[in-house]
C-alpha angles and dihedrals in degrees: 000000000000114000125203127197137203137163127231124177088351090303117126112224121194118190146160105237096184094049090048091048093048096049110106130157140132092292098060102029110121109274120219099204117121095248094053094044090051092049091051091044089056091051099044096082094044095092094171091056092046091050090048092052090046090059086071094042093258120150103208090216093058107068119165089221139356120200118193141171135180116254091203141009098246124094091242096051120115123257123222113224135189113187116189122205122184119223124190107233141052144256134210122256131359133334113289143186128235119192116200141120089041091295143090116245120191124197108207136176097188109042112141100230125149112255144126100223120144127200128032116330143146136201130249109202121198106204129184152114113264137180124241106263108168121115093235136077111287118243105215108219125181127327119229091251091052090048091050091053090061096051129094118253093261093047090049090052092049091049093050093047091051089060093055 
């Protein structure tokens, strides 16, 4: 095992780039749904972000999970995305945010994302509001308020507190 290290916001991050790069399964295989393709399309021209993710061995088109919700009910409204990428390794301290490349990136140890990883790992979450960019008719999914209506009381509270 060959470990790499970097520091972001005074937090030391130790990771195995090659193990992260080699990890492929049904969770982080490229998804062909419209939401995922639009998320990846929004990232593809952000070369600085792609290079940053690559430092950890992350292929930006192979997220373990992408959560999205419409921010409006019109076809030109923005979509909020959270793309979670697993990285083998660890970092000191608590979860933290890093804003750069016009996007929010969260480093998290405890995100509840489906996976079957073993060993020590953390999540890198790419979080932002993006336009619809695909050359096909947009399938409007669920707005945030509709998504909130379906959640339990505690999940609703957590979602609302995250927005504050």
